[in-house]
Every structure is written in structure tokens, then in C-alpha cells.
C-alpha positions as CSV (number, residue, x, y, z in Angstrom):
1,M,86.9,-249.4,123.1
2,A,87.4,-250.7,119.6
3,H,87.8,-248.0,117.0
4,K,85.4,-247.7,114.1
5,D,87.7,-249.5,111.5
6,E,88.4,-252.5,113.7
7,G,85.3,-254.4,112.4
8,H,86.3,-253.8,108.8
9,R,89.8,-255.1,109.4
10,Y,88.4,-258.1,111.3
11,R,86.2,-258.9,108.4
12,L,89.1,-258.6,105.9
13,R,91.2,-260.9,108.0
14,E,88.4,-263.5,108.4
15,R,87.8,-263.4,104.6
16,F,91.5,-264.2,104.0
17,L,91.7,-266.9,106.7
18,S,88.6,-268.7,105.3
19,G,89.2,-268.3,101.6
20,G,92.7,-266.9,100.9
21,L,93.0,-264.0,98.6
22,E,90.2,-265.3,96.3
23,G,87.9,-262.3,95.5
24,F,90.2,-259.7,97.1
25,H,90.9,-256.5,95.2
26,D,94.6,-255.5,94.9
27,Y,94.0,-252.5,97.1
28,E,92.5,-254.8,99.8
29,V,95.7,-256.8,99.9
30,I,97.7,-253.5,100.4
31,E,95.2,-252.4,102.9
32,L,95.7,-255.5,105.0
33,L,99.5,-255.1,104.9
34,L,99.3,-251.4,105.9
35,T,97.2,-252.3,109.0
36,L,100.1,-254.2,110.4
37,G,101.8,-250.9,111.1
38,T,98.8,-248.7,111.4
39,P,96.8,-249.8,114.4
40,R,94.3,-246.9,114.6
41,K,93.7,-245.5,111.1
42,D,91.6,-246.4,108.1
43,C,94.0,-247.6,105.3
44,K,91.5,-248.2,102.5
45,E,91.9,-244.9,100.7
46,T,95.7,-245.0,101.2
47,A,95.8,-248.5,99.7
48,K,93.7,-247.5,96.7
49,A,96.0,-244.5,96.1
50,A,99.0,-246.7,96.2
51,V,97.6,-249.1,93.6
52,K,96.5,-246.2,91.4
53,A,99.9,-244.5,91.6
54,F,102.0,-247.6,90.8
55,K,99.4,-249.2,88.4
56,S,99.7,-252.7,89.7
57,L,100.1,-254.8,92.8
58,P,103.7,-256.1,91.9
59,A,104.7,-252.5,91.2
60,V,103.6,-251.4,94.7
61,F,105.8,-254.2,96.2
62,D,108.8,-253.2,94.0
63,A,108.5,-249.5,94.8
64,S,111.2,-247.9,96.9
65,E,110.6,-246.7,100.4
66,D,110.9,-243.1,99.2
67,E,108.4,-243.7,96.4
68,L,105.9,-245.3,98.8
69,C,106.2,-242.5,101.3
70,K,105.0,-240.1,98.7
71,I,101.6,-241.7,99.0
72,N,99.5,-239.8,101.5
73,G,99.0,-242.1,104.5
74,I,102.2,-244.2,104.0
75,G,105.2,-243.6,106.2
76,P,108.4,-245.2,107.3
77,K,106.5,-247.4,109.9
78,N,103.5,-248.7,108.1
79,L,105.3,-249.6,104.9
80,F,106.7,-252.5,106.9
81,G,104.1,-254.9,105.8
82,I,104.6,-254.2,102.1
83,K,108.3,-254.7,102.3
84,F,108.1,-257.7,104.6
85,V,105.7,-259.7,102.5
86,K,107.8,-259.2,99.4
87,A,111.0,-260.3,101.2
88,V,109.2,-263.4,102.5
89,A,108.0,-264.3,99.0
90,E,111.5,-264.0,97.6
91,R,112.9,-266.1,100.4
92,Y,110.2,-268.7,99.9
93,H,110.9,-269.2,96.3
94,E,114.7,-269.1,96.8
95,K,114.5,-271.8,99.5
96,K,112.3,-274.0,97.2
97,L,114.9,-273.6,94.5
98,L,118.1,-274.2,96.5
99,D,119.4,-277.8,96.5
100,K,117.0,-278.7,93.7
101,D,117.7,-279.4,90.0
102,P,116.3,-276.2,88.3
103,L,116.4,-278.0,85.0
104,T,113.6,-280.3,86.2
105,N,111.8,-277.7,88.3
106,S,111.4,-274.9,85.7
107,R,108.2,-273.6,87.3
108,D,110.0,-273.1,90.6
109,L,112.9,-271.4,88.7
110,F,110.6,-269.1,86.8
111,D,108.5,-268.3,90.0
112,Y,111.7,-267.4,91.9
113,L,113.1,-265.2,89.1
114,Y,109.7,-263.6,88.4
115,S,109.1,-262.6,92.0
116,S,112.6,-261.1,92.3
117,M,113.0,-259.5,88.9
118,A,109.6,-258.6,87.4
119,S,108.2,-255.0,87.5
120,K,111.6,-253.4,88.0
121,D,112.2,-250.2,86.0
122,R,115.8,-251.2,85.3
123,E,117.2,-254.2,83.6
124,C,119.0,-256.6,86.0
125,F,121.2,-259.4,85.0
126,K,121.2,-262.4,87.4
127,V,123.4,-265.5,87.5
128,L,122.4,-268.7,89.2
129,Y,125.5,-270.8,90.0
130,L,125.0,-274.6,90.0
131,D,127.1,-277.5,91.2
132,A,128.0,-280.7,89.3
133,R,124.6,-282.2,90.2
134,N,122.8,-279.1,88.8
135,R,121.7,-277.9,92.3
136,V,121.7,-274.1,92.8
137,L,124.5,-273.0,95.1
138,V,123.6,-269.3,95.1
139,S,122.3,-266.6,92.9
140,E,123.3,-262.9,92.5
141,V,122.6,-259.8,90.5
142,L,125.8,-259.0,88.7
143,F,124.8,-256.1,86.4
144,Q,122.1,-253.5,86.4
145,G,121.1,-251.0,83.7
146,T,120.6,-251.3,80.0
147,L,122.2,-254.6,79.0
148,T,124.5,-254.4,75.9
149,A,127.6,-256.3,74.8
150,S,129.6,-253.6,76.5
151,S,127.8,-253.5,79.8
152,V,127.9,-257.3,80.6
153,Y,131.4,-258.5,81.2
154,P,132.0,-262.2,80.5
155,R,135.2,-262.2,82.5
156,E,133.3,-261.0,85.6
157,V,130.8,-263.8,85.1
158,V,133.5,-266.4,84.7
159,K,135.4,-265.0,87.6
160,S,132.3,-265.2,89.9
161,A,131.5,-268.8,88.7
162,L,135.1,-269.9,89.4
163,N,135.1,-268.3,92.8
164,R,132.0,-270.2,93.7
165,R,133.4,-273.4,92.1
166,A,130.3,-273.6,89.9
167,A,130.1,-276.4,87.3
168,A,127.3,-274.7,85.4
169,V,125.3,-271.4,85.3
170,I,121.9,-270.1,84.4
171,F,121.5,-266.5,83.2
172,A,118.4,-264.3,83.5
173,H,117.5,-260.7,83.0
174,N,114.3,-258.8,82.9
175,H,112.7,-256.5,80.3
176,P,111.0,-253.6,82.1
177,S,108.7,-253.2,79.0
178,G,107.1,-256.5,79.9
179,D,107.9,-258.0,76.5
180,P,110.3,-260.9,76.9
181,E,111.3,-261.0,73.2
182,P,115.1,-260.9,73.1
183,S,116.9,-258.1,71.3
184,A,119.9,-258.4,69.0
185,A,122.0,-257.2,72.0
186,D,120.6,-260.1,74.1
187,F,121.7,-262.6,71.5
188,T,125.2,-261.0,71.3
189,V,125.6,-261.0,75.0
190,T,124.4,-264.6,75.4
191,R,126.8,-265.8,72.7
192,Q,129.8,-264.1,74.3
193,L,128.8,-265.6,77.7
194,V,128.4,-269.1,76.3
195,F,131.8,-269.0,74.6
196,A,133.6,-267.5,77.6
197,C,132.1,-270.0,80.0
198,M,132.8,-273.0,77.8
199,T,136.4,-271.9,77.4
200,M,136.7,-272.4,81.2
201,G,134.8,-275.6,81.3
202,I,131.6,-274.1,82.7
203,T,128.3,-275.3,81.2
204,V,125.6,-272.7,80.3
205,H,122.2,-274.3,80.7
206,E,119.8,-271.4,80.1
207,H,119.2,-267.7,79.6
208,L,115.7,-266.6,80.6
209,V,114.3,-263.2,79.6
210,I,111.7,-262.2,82.2
211,G,108.7,-260.2,81.0
212,D,105.3,-259.4,82.5
213,Q,104.2,-262.9,83.6
214,V,105.9,-264.4,80.6
215,Y,109.4,-265.3,79.7
216,F,111.6,-266.3,76.7
217,S,113.9,-269.3,77.1
218,F,117.1,-269.3,75.0
219,A,117.4,-273.1,75.8
220,D,113.8,-274.0,74.8
221,H,114.2,-272.2,71.5
222,G,117.5,-274.1,70.8
223,H,119.8,-271.1,70.9
224,I,122.0,-272.3,73.8
225,S,122.7,-275.7,72.0
226,R,123.3,-273.9,68.7
227,M,125.8,-271.5,70.4
228,C,127.5,-274.5,72.1
229,K,127.8,-276.2,68.7
230,E,129.3,-273.0,67.2
231,F,131.9,-272.9,69.9
232,Q,132.9,-276.5,69.3
233,E,133.1,-275.9,65.6
234,D,135.3,-272.8,66.1
235,I,137.6,-274.9,68.4
236,S,137.8,-277.6,65.8
237,K,138.7,-275.1,63.1
238,W,141.3,-273.5,65.3
239,A,142.9,-276.9,66.1
240,A,142.9,-277.9,62.4
241,S,144.6,-274.6,61.4
242,N,147.3,-275.1,64.0
243,E,148.0,-278.6,62.7
244,Q,148.5,-277.3,59.2
245,R,151.2,-274.8,60.4
């Protein structure tokens, strides 16, 4: 015998199959995901409680297992759907980005970075390593926590790039506040990284600051090219001073 909630779940699934998520409330998305691991229990109120507790749908996906399990009705088994769909989304955007030129697929680049970095409560610094044809080889989070000139180590970035035989790199970090406007420390860190990479023959294409559905591009605002020019000028001055000795 079908339980009393089966008809409701069926209707939710049919709505999605016929029209996607158009018209769905955020809690209904979570409700559907919870049903994957909750075969005989109403998940509507639990889903509403999760969205209320974490304030947004992305924040529910980014919550830890321990945080999710504090919500009445969510346990180690039925949080499977929430964690699984987030992992699938990240894999989807990563696969779209790999072996492409991110400099001509900026939307794919931003989508990938946003899905993996937005709504985190700590700053994360990610590096994308590119080959000579500007195809992404791999990406990784190198540093976490408040990003300052003393917490991001250029030598570690250069070391990782050389180990991966990368010809170029793209940097990205998130602002948990949601405001992507770069701080003075962000400019300092970027300049140090540009100089360190250029010293080793590694091109820096971009540094994106990820906010809440928006981002700031150091390249688009001309800061990367300006820093590269400053590096070349410093090298020229150093070479000229050596000739005079």
C-alpha cells in the first residue's frame, strides 16, 4: 500500500520532469533530494527548516554533514541526496572546463568557480593550472582562511605550477561577505604572485574574486597587465643598474 506522502512526491517529480525547476521553491528542491534517502517519511517541513536555518539554497548545499544533521529530520542517510547533487554539479562544471581555453569560455570558468567556492564561510584560494595552449590541466585549493600577504605563499604557488609543468595560471578566491570588491591585501597578494610567477616564466592570466553571484576580474580591470608591465620595468631598471656597475 502506498503511504500518504507518495502522491505528493510523485507530483513533485512529475513537475520537475515536465518543466524542470521552474516554479519550484528552494525548500521543494531540498525536499525532493531528501526523499532519495527517506522512503517513508514526509520531508516538506524538514526541507523548510533547512532552508530557514541556512538562509539560502546554496548554503544548504555547502553546509557540513554535522551542520545538516542538526536539522530535525536530517540524518547521515538522507543527506545523501544533498551532498550527491552538489558533487555532481561541481564535476559537471569541471568536466566542461577541462581541455577548454578558459580565456574564451569565461562563463564556464565562472560557473565552475562559483559552484565550488561561493557561500563558503572561509576564504579559499584556488589555482587553475594551464598548459601552453591555455587548457586547464587541473585545479586545486592551495590556501584557506583569511587571505593576506603573509598567508598566501608565492613560492608554494610557483612550486605547484612547476610540478604540474604549467605554462600559465589563473587565481581565484571567494569573499564570504558576498562583496567581490578586492581589498588592499588582495592587490598586494596578486602583485606578489604575478612577480613570482613571471620570474619563473609562468604567465598569470587572471585573478577572480568570487562574491554572491558576482565577481571581480583583475584582468578585466587592467590590473594584471599593469602588474606585468611593472615587473618588466623593474627588470629593465635592474639590468640597467648592473650595466652601470
